[in-house]
Rosetta silent file (secondary structure, phi, psi, omega in degrees, C-alpha in Angstrom):
SEQUENCE: MAEVKVIWLGHAAFELDYNGKVKILVDPFLVASPKKADEFKDVDLILVTHAHQDHVGETCEILKNNPKAKIVAIYELASHLSEKCGVKEFIGMNIGGTWKFKKNGVETSITQVEATHSSMGIGAATGFVIRFPGFSIYHAGDTGVFPGMELIGKLYNVRLALLPIGSHFTMGIEEAVEAVKLIKPEYVIPMHYNTFDLIKADPNLFKELVEEATSTRVIILNPGESNTFFV
SCORE:     score description
SCORE:     0.000 S_00000001
   1 L     0.000  131.874  179.506    0.003    0.002    0.000 S_00000001
   2 L   -96.573  157.683  178.522    1.317    3.431   -0.989 S_00000001
   3 E  -121.139  137.687  171.499    0.877    6.680    0.909 S_00000001
   4 E  -114.588  112.550 -179.868    0.278   10.173   -0.438 S_00000001
   5 E   -98.556  124.576 -178.718    1.118   12.799    2.178 S_00000001
   6 E  -115.620  116.641 -179.507   -0.361   16.252    1.562 S_00000001
   7 E  -110.725  124.729  174.397    1.014   19.104    3.674 S_00000001
   8 E   -87.101  124.073 -178.611   -0.648   22.518    3.582 S_00000001
   9 L   -99.009   11.288 -176.081    2.008   25.211    3.888 S_00000001
  10 L    93.110  155.271 -179.368   -0.534   28.021    4.101 S_00000001
  11 L    55.278 -122.155  179.269   -2.166   30.153    1.373 S_00000001
  12 L  -109.626   15.001 -174.583   -2.038   28.063   -1.853 S_00000001
  13 L   -90.750  132.699  179.145    1.242   26.301   -1.041 S_00000001
  14 E  -137.416  149.818  169.061    1.395   22.522   -0.700 S_00000001
  15 E  -114.513  125.638 -178.407    4.008   19.836   -0.338 S_00000001
  16 E  -115.905  128.284 -177.160    3.037   16.498   -1.900 S_00000001
  17 E  -129.073  118.132  178.606    4.958   13.333   -1.066 S_00000001
  18 E   -98.897  102.527  171.564    4.301   10.004   -2.756 S_00000001
  19 L    56.206   25.157 -178.316    5.555    7.151   -0.578 S_00000001
  20 L    72.621    8.896 -174.941    8.805    8.990    0.162 S_00000001
  21 L  -108.351  -26.846 -179.958    9.799    8.551   -3.489 S_00000001
  22 E  -136.345  129.481  179.938    8.534   11.718   -5.213 S_00000001
  23 E  -124.464  125.225 -176.872    8.300   15.184   -3.629 S_00000001
  24 E  -126.645  135.465  170.355    6.445   18.043   -5.297 S_00000001
  25 E  -107.344  143.450  175.546    5.863   21.624   -4.150 S_00000001
  26 E  -124.589  128.061  175.625    3.025   23.738   -5.533 S_00000001
  27 L    47.118   64.793 -170.156    2.979   27.550   -5.323 S_00000001
  28 L   -78.774   63.581  171.465    5.575   27.811   -2.517 S_00000001
  29 L   -89.021  112.233 -162.777    4.626   31.173   -0.968 S_00000001
  30 L  -108.029   21.081 -176.805    5.701   30.507    2.594 S_00000001
  31 L   -59.256  -31.545 -179.033    4.584   33.577    4.564 S_00000001
  32 L  -103.567    1.565 -173.293    2.262   31.425    6.715 S_00000001
  33 L   -86.582  135.279  172.739    4.362   28.266    6.666 S_00000001
  34 L   -72.055  -15.832  179.744    6.243   26.998    9.733 S_00000001
  35 L  -100.946  125.899 -175.418    8.697   25.422    7.282 S_00000001
  36 L   -99.935  169.501 -169.883   11.021   27.879    5.572 S_00000001
  37 H   -55.721  -41.439 -175.482   12.739   27.774    2.189 S_00000001
  38 H   -77.380   -1.071  178.659   16.098   26.449    3.411 S_00000001
  39 H   -94.264   -8.523  179.808   14.393   23.522    5.190 S_00000001
  40 L   -83.963  127.342  179.734   13.124   21.864    2.031 S_00000001
  41 L  -128.856  152.308  174.355   15.305   18.990    0.861 S_00000001
  42 L    59.122   35.209  176.430   15.089   16.444   -1.960 S_00000001
  43 L   -77.358  134.243  179.329   12.423   18.386   -3.878 S_00000001
  44 L   -94.106  -45.665 -175.104   11.827   17.009   -7.362 S_00000001
  45 E  -136.157  144.075  169.909    9.399   19.515   -8.894 S_00000001
  46 E  -119.935  109.343  179.785    8.136   23.009   -8.124 S_00000001
  47 E   -92.735  129.654 -179.924    4.805   23.659   -9.822 S_00000001
  48 L  -123.244  122.356 -172.582    3.781   27.316  -10.171 S_00000001
  49 L   -77.433  -33.452  179.785    0.227   28.068  -11.269 S_00000001
  50 L  -165.262  178.985 -164.077    0.719   31.712  -12.267 S_00000001
  51 L   -88.404   -1.866  178.382    2.984   34.731  -11.946 S_00000001
  52 L   -65.601  143.039 -172.258    1.575   36.522   -8.887 S_00000001
  53 H   -62.004  -28.691  179.673    4.154   36.750   -6.105 S_00000001
  54 H   -77.565   11.916  173.564    1.891   35.001   -3.592 S_00000001
  55 H  -128.369  -39.175  171.159    2.226   31.893   -5.777 S_00000001
  56 H   -61.913  -45.114  172.990    5.766   32.184   -7.140 S_00000001
  57 L    52.134 -131.217 -174.858    6.783   32.731   -3.529 S_00000001
  58 L   -95.326   32.014 -179.169   10.162   31.302   -2.508 S_00000001
  59 H   -52.898  -49.954 -176.358   10.736   29.263   -5.677 S_00000001
  60 H   -64.912  -40.613 -179.730   14.225   30.669   -6.284 S_00000001
  61 H   -64.655  -40.179  179.534   15.305   30.250   -2.660 S_00000001
  62 H   -66.498  -37.171 -179.611   14.139   26.628   -2.578 S_00000001
  63 H   -64.196  -27.315 -179.934   16.010   25.866   -5.805 S_00000001
  64 H   -60.776  -36.740 -179.985   19.286   26.942   -4.181 S_00000001
  65 H   -96.092   -1.258 -178.550   19.155   23.910   -1.861 S_00000001
  66 L  -135.906   68.249 -172.549   17.545   21.646   -4.444 S_00000001
  67 L   -63.964  -17.981  179.642   19.634   22.025   -7.626 S_00000001
  68 L   -89.373  -10.058 -178.948   18.052   18.972   -9.251 S_00000001
  69 L   -68.390  148.044 -179.944   14.498   20.278   -8.819 S_00000001
  70 E  -115.583  137.185  171.042   12.685   21.451  -11.937 S_00000001
  71 E   -76.174  134.025  175.314   10.306   24.390  -12.308 S_00000001
  72 E  -124.417  120.187 -178.539    7.034   23.365  -13.971 S_00000001
  73 E  -162.226  172.687  172.959    4.772   26.168  -15.230 S_00000001
  74 E   -57.192  148.774 -164.044    3.131   27.550  -18.341 S_00000001
  75 H   -52.643  -48.866 -176.255    5.931   28.101  -20.858 S_00000001
  76 H   -61.792  -40.392 -179.545    6.326   31.877  -20.570 S_00000001
  77 H   -72.593  -40.236  177.993    6.376   31.768  -16.779 S_00000001
  78 H   -60.806  -42.840  178.526    8.722   28.773  -16.613 S_00000001
  79 H   -64.561  -43.592  178.849   11.156   30.569  -18.916 S_00000001
  80 H   -60.604  -45.721 -177.727   10.862   33.783  -16.883 S_00000001
  81 H   -70.042  -34.988  179.127   11.481   31.982  -13.591 S_00000001
  82 H   -63.662  -37.983  177.003   14.414   29.976  -14.915 S_00000001
  83 H   -69.429  -44.283 -179.272   16.134   33.230  -15.852 S_00000001
  84 H   -63.306  -39.930 -176.360   15.201   34.888  -12.562 S_00000001
  85 H   -89.122   -8.295  177.587   16.363   31.916  -10.493 S_00000001
  86 L    73.994   36.779  176.726   19.472   31.269  -12.568 S_00000001
  87 L  -117.991  150.512 -175.322   18.640   27.704  -13.616 S_00000001
  88 L   -91.959  -34.875 -174.924   18.975   26.257  -17.089 S_00000001
  89 L   -98.465  136.300  174.430   16.433   23.450  -17.089 S_00000001
  90 E  -152.929  162.663  177.396   12.693   23.962  -16.770 S_00000001
  91 E  -111.686  101.564  177.034    9.471   22.293  -17.903 S_00000001
  92 E   -91.294  124.366 -176.420    7.398   24.755  -19.908 S_00000001
  93 E  -120.616 -174.825  168.787    3.872   23.525  -20.519 S_00000001
  94 L  -151.036  165.148 -170.044    0.550   24.807  -21.788 S_00000001
  95 L   -61.302  129.204 -179.170   -3.092   24.247  -20.955 S_00000001
  96 L    99.125  -15.118 -177.772   -4.331   20.768  -21.855 S_00000001
  97 L   -88.723  156.277  178.411   -0.866   19.234  -22.008 S_00000001
  98 E  -126.851  136.890  174.793    0.555   16.442  -19.872 S_00000001
  99 E  -121.823  136.008 -178.139    4.165   15.810  -18.893 S_00000001
 100 E  -107.506  128.883 -178.239    5.261   12.534  -17.309 S_00000001
 101 E  -114.250  129.351 -178.071    7.940   12.476  -14.653 S_00000001
 102 E  -119.864  130.372  176.806    9.642    9.219  -13.662 S_00000001
 103 E  -157.876  139.315  177.546   11.708    8.660  -10.531 S_00000001
 104 L    52.989   35.899  178.703   12.324    5.693   -8.222 S_00000001
 105 L    76.538    7.108 -178.307   10.089    3.509  -10.358 S_00000001
 106 E  -110.313  127.754  174.346    7.153    5.920   -9.947 S_00000001
 107 E  -101.941  122.704  179.274    5.526    7.638  -12.928 S_00000001
 108 E  -115.327  127.406  178.026    3.768   10.900  -12.083 S_00000001
 109 E   -99.788  129.099  177.694    1.658   12.691  -14.690 S_00000001
 110 E  -112.120  117.194  178.723    1.416   16.480  -14.518 S_00000001
 111 E  -114.733  130.674  178.706   -1.450   17.981  -16.526 S_00000001
 112 E   -93.386  129.682 -177.426   -1.901   21.728  -16.882 S_00000001
 113 E  -125.130  166.452 -175.647   -5.517   22.895  -16.844 S_00000001
 114 E   -71.896  158.424  169.317   -7.264   26.230  -17.189 S_00000001
 115 L  -144.522  151.024  179.121   -8.023   28.720  -14.431 S_00000001
 116 L  -100.887   94.534 -173.309  -10.020   31.956  -14.606 S_00000001
 117 L  -167.397  178.040  176.792   -7.555   34.507  -13.272 S_00000001
 118 L  -106.323  173.043 -175.616   -4.769   36.884  -14.334 S_00000001
 119 L  -152.049   40.202  175.062   -1.004   36.323  -14.427 S_00000001
 120 L    58.415   20.085 -177.360    0.884   39.640  -14.616 S_00000001
 121 L    74.215   10.262  179.297    0.956   39.326  -18.397 S_00000001
 122 L  -110.569   96.879 -175.319    3.311   36.343  -18.140 S_00000001
 123 L    66.843 -154.445 -179.955    1.540   33.416  -19.767 S_00000001
 124 L  -123.544  156.687  173.983   -1.898   32.520  -18.436 S_00000001
 125 L   -70.083  143.677 -175.396   -3.176   31.487  -15.032 S_00000001
 126 E  -141.286  170.896  164.386   -3.488   27.718  -14.687 S_00000001
 127 E  -120.963  177.173  177.441   -4.258   24.833  -12.391 S_00000001
 128 E  -135.616  143.439  165.806   -2.573   21.433  -12.248 S_00000001
 129 E  -110.345  121.056 -179.578   -3.725   17.847  -12.019 S_00000001
 130 E  -107.555  114.961 -177.101   -1.058   15.695  -10.397 S_00000001
 131 E  -110.148  100.954  168.627   -1.636   11.984  -10.981 S_00000001
 132 E   -81.098  163.550  175.859    0.358    9.641   -8.802 S_00000001
 133 L   -56.521  112.947  175.732   -0.232    5.903   -9.269 S_00000001
 134 L    84.019    2.289 -177.937   -3.760    5.389   -7.948 S_00000001
 135 E  -151.378  123.097 -175.824   -4.313    8.923   -6.651 S_00000001
 136 E  -115.370  129.404 -178.047   -5.185   12.121   -8.540 S_00000001
 137 E  -118.920  131.198  176.359   -4.923   15.636   -7.043 S_00000001
 138 E  -109.860  111.062  171.792   -6.383   18.792   -8.620 S_00000001
 139 E   -96.530  111.766 -171.396   -4.770   22.068   -7.488 S_00000001
 140 L   -76.003  -11.606 -173.417   -7.105   24.685   -8.928 S_00000001
 141 L    66.074 -163.546  172.933   -4.724   27.616   -8.566 S_00000001
 142 L   -82.587  124.157 -175.815   -6.372   31.017   -8.235 S_00000001
 143 L  -163.678  157.798  162.592   -9.694   30.773  -10.022 S_00000001
 144 L   -91.217  170.842  176.124  -13.385   31.393  -10.091 S_00000001
 145 L   -72.553  141.872  178.367  -15.751   28.501  -10.619 S_00000001
 146 L  -146.909  152.023 -173.551  -16.139   27.534  -14.284 S_00000001
 147 L   -58.642  -28.703 -178.695  -18.056   24.773  -16.116 S_00000001
 148 H   -63.862  -12.538  176.465  -14.872   23.028  -17.277 S_00000001
 149 H   -61.347  -32.089  178.044  -14.289   21.843  -13.723 S_00000001
 150 H   -62.484  -42.107  178.823  -16.801   19.094  -14.384 S_00000001
 151 H   -68.207  -38.564  177.059  -14.666   17.816  -17.269 S_00000001
 152 H   -59.638  -45.712  179.171  -11.488   18.021  -15.158 S_00000001
 153 H   -61.540  -40.054 -176.890  -13.114   15.872  -12.482 S_00000001
 154 H   -75.249  -44.572 -176.425  -14.349   13.365  -15.037 S_00000001
 155 H   -64.874  -40.608 -168.856  -11.226   13.154  -17.219 S_00000001
 156 H  -110.417    9.471  176.245   -8.718   12.769  -14.407 S_00000001
 157 L    47.124   55.156 -174.492  -10.781   10.935  -11.777 S_00000001
 158 L   -64.343  122.249  175.999   -9.932   13.579   -9.193 S_00000001
 159 L   -95.255  -33.526 -179.855   -9.872   12.136   -5.671 S_00000001
 160 E  -129.359  125.859  175.152   -8.567   15.258   -3.907 S_00000001
 161 E  -111.576  134.846  175.788   -9.311   18.850   -4.909 S_00000001
 162 E  -108.337  108.395 -167.971   -7.403   21.808   -3.460 S_00000001
 163 E  -123.774  136.619  175.339   -9.751   24.771   -3.857 S_00000001
 164 E   -73.164  144.651  179.357   -9.548   28.475   -2.983 S_00000001
 165 L  -132.194    3.856 -168.685  -12.365   29.829   -0.782 S_00000001
 166 E   -80.741   -8.521 -179.811  -11.161   33.321    0.209 S_00000001
 167 L    62.392 -169.737 -177.765  -13.094   35.364   -2.388 S_00000001
 168 L    64.064  -60.936  177.292  -12.022   38.839   -3.617 S_00000001
 169 L  -101.178  -16.237 -177.426   -9.224   37.445   -5.815 S_00000001
 170 L  -139.943 -175.410  173.520  -10.705   33.953   -6.274 S_00000001
 171 L   -64.713  152.490  174.769  -13.992   32.185   -5.769 S_00000001
 172 E   -98.809 -166.157 -175.113  -15.485   32.387   -2.303 S_00000001
 173 H   -60.696  -47.993 -177.449  -17.282   29.759   -0.257 S_00000001
 174 H   -57.573  -46.848 -179.154  -20.532   29.821   -2.226 S_00000001
 175 H   -69.100  -37.087 -179.384  -18.762   29.400   -5.558 S_00000001
 176 H   -65.817  -33.808  174.445  -16.359   26.788   -4.173 S_00000001
 177 H   -61.304  -42.530  178.557  -19.306   24.653   -3.039 S_00000001
 178 H   -66.190  -34.356  176.544  -20.561   24.711   -6.635 S_00000001
 179 H   -62.387  -41.508  177.869  -17.062   23.779   -7.809 S_00000001
 180 H   -60.557  -40.725  179.268  -17.158   20.695   -5.583 S_00000001
 181 H   -61.946  -34.676  179.462  -20.490   19.709   -7.139 S_00000001
 182 H   -75.002  -45.738 -173.735  -18.904   19.923  -10.591 S_00000001
 183 H   -75.127  -38.004 -178.258  -15.626   18.125   -9.783 S_00000001
 184 L    58.406   49.092  177.393  -17.134   15.440   -7.498 S_00000001
 185 L   -78.476  164.375  174.595  -13.899   14.634   -5.650 S_00000001
 186 L   -75.520  -35.314 -178.304  -13.713   12.257   -2.729 S_00000001
 187 E  -135.433  153.447  172.375  -11.906   14.876   -0.625 S_00000001
 188 E  -135.610  137.862  168.501  -11.397   18.647   -0.634 S_00000001
 189 E  -116.714  120.133  178.298   -8.858   20.767    1.211 S_00000001
 190 E   -74.026  149.569 -179.295   -9.708   24.498    1.214 S_00000001
 191 E  -146.465  179.159  174.955   -6.890   26.979    0.530 S_00000001
 192 L    55.050   53.895  176.192   -6.198   30.646   -0.259 S_00000001
 193 L  -150.631  150.945  173.956   -8.033   32.071    2.741 S_00000001
 194 L    66.119    5.599  174.278   -7.169   33.943    5.974 S_00000001
 195 L   -68.889  -39.134  178.617   -3.628   34.791    4.843 S_00000001
 196 L  -131.321  160.677  179.693   -4.688   38.454    4.726 S_00000001
 197 H   -58.777  -31.914 -175.644   -7.740   40.310    6.050 S_00000001
 198 H   -66.624  -21.186 -177.729   -8.982   40.776    2.489 S_00000001
 199 H  -121.226   37.222  177.366   -9.487   37.025    2.026 S_00000001
 200 L   -68.497  135.941  178.280  -10.939   36.048    5.388 S_00000001
 201 L  -155.259  157.440 -178.204  -13.255   33.042    5.179 S_00000001
 202 L  -102.250  103.509 -178.647  -14.641   30.379    7.500 S_00000001
 203 H   -64.095  -25.614  179.022  -13.483   26.894    6.424 S_00000001
 204 H   -69.404  -34.398  174.204  -15.932   25.307    8.850 S_00000001
 205 H   -66.077  -43.365  176.731  -18.833   26.921    7.002 S_00000001
 206 H   -57.375  -46.207  179.405  -17.404   25.611    3.737 S_00000001
 207 H   -59.196  -45.673 -178.830  -17.165   22.135    5.254 S_00000001
 208 H   -60.774  -46.205 -177.410  -20.730   22.294    6.530 S_00000001
 209 H   -68.173  -41.351  179.872  -22.165   23.399    3.182 S_00000001
 210 H   -64.855  -46.038 -174.257  -20.169   20.897    1.118 S_00000001
 211 H   -76.300  -18.365  171.158  -20.963   17.936    3.321 S_00000001
 212 H   -74.399  -35.474 -170.642  -24.667   18.848    3.436 S_00000001
 213 H   -99.488  -16.447 -174.615  -24.891   19.014   -0.359 S_00000001
 214 L  -140.577  176.865  175.152  -22.448   16.325   -1.539 S_00000001
 215 L   -94.516    3.938 -178.879  -20.714   13.108   -0.506 S_00000001
 216 L   -73.308  139.656  176.171  -17.318   14.862   -0.550 S_00000001
 217 E   -96.864  129.706  177.672  -15.370   15.015    2.709 S_00000001
 218 E   -96.462  128.539  179.085  -13.751   18.359    3.564 S_00000001
 219 L  -111.472  115.605  179.694  -10.405   18.239    5.367 S_00000001
 220 L   -98.056  125.439  179.726   -9.427   21.457    7.152 S_00000001
 221 L  -118.134  152.696  166.343   -5.724   21.891    7.882 S_00000001
 222 L   -95.200  155.352  179.521   -3.699   24.541    9.655 S_00000001
 223 L   -53.657  128.810 -178.139   -0.440   25.653    8.010 S_00000001
 224 L    96.664  -15.292  179.062    2.137   22.919    8.516 S_00000001
 225 L   -83.565  158.755 -176.801   -0.464   20.199    9.108 S_00000001
 226 E  -135.171  164.987  170.931   -0.831   17.184    6.832 S_00000001
 227 E  -136.512  137.288  179.903   -3.199   14.442    5.838 S_00000001
 228 E  -107.519  130.058  178.566   -2.122   11.050    4.531 S_00000001
 229 E  -110.070  140.355 -178.172   -4.136    9.242    1.895 S_00000001
 230 E  -105.042  135.874 -175.492   -3.698    5.528    1.252 S_00000001
 231 L  -108.237    0.000    0.000   -3.640    4.126   -2.264 S_00000001
């Protein structure tokens, strides 16, 4: 039996660990994280959904201690970050495409999907579907709810969705509940809330509304906390 450990680092930042064999960071903005950039070791991939600083975060600092790690982002942003961080190799993608990463006998598929948001004029805002063997995670990035979420859930058999609920810059609780109805994941972890006063939201209300209306289980984490899923 394999384990997928999902650690919320605060805001939209996550650390994903598949059985101790593959380690992925997503949007490593660490202002709320108890774990700082120089504490990350053996990182394989850093996925960045879009160019806003609260998602690019400490990408360059983390790469200093993880020289083998690769930036994965929409092509324009990946190229921009590789120059900014002083690294030569990067994985530039585009919406709808899939890249397969193999390490320690594990094949992980990274699919870039759409998001309804802006990106500082550097590429487009995106989400990612990360498919480990037997377990699929959808990180929605910064986004509003959109009908294509239903197709994402269906195409990639999403078991865990990481969804923003803070409103103002992304969907709020009401819209995120509708997103859950479209995606139909087994689990949801809310993100992108309470980092700043402008995006204050009550995750317990989100949990209550989702679990009243769907069969999805909502898992609320504090920054630095994790949940382990068994495959």
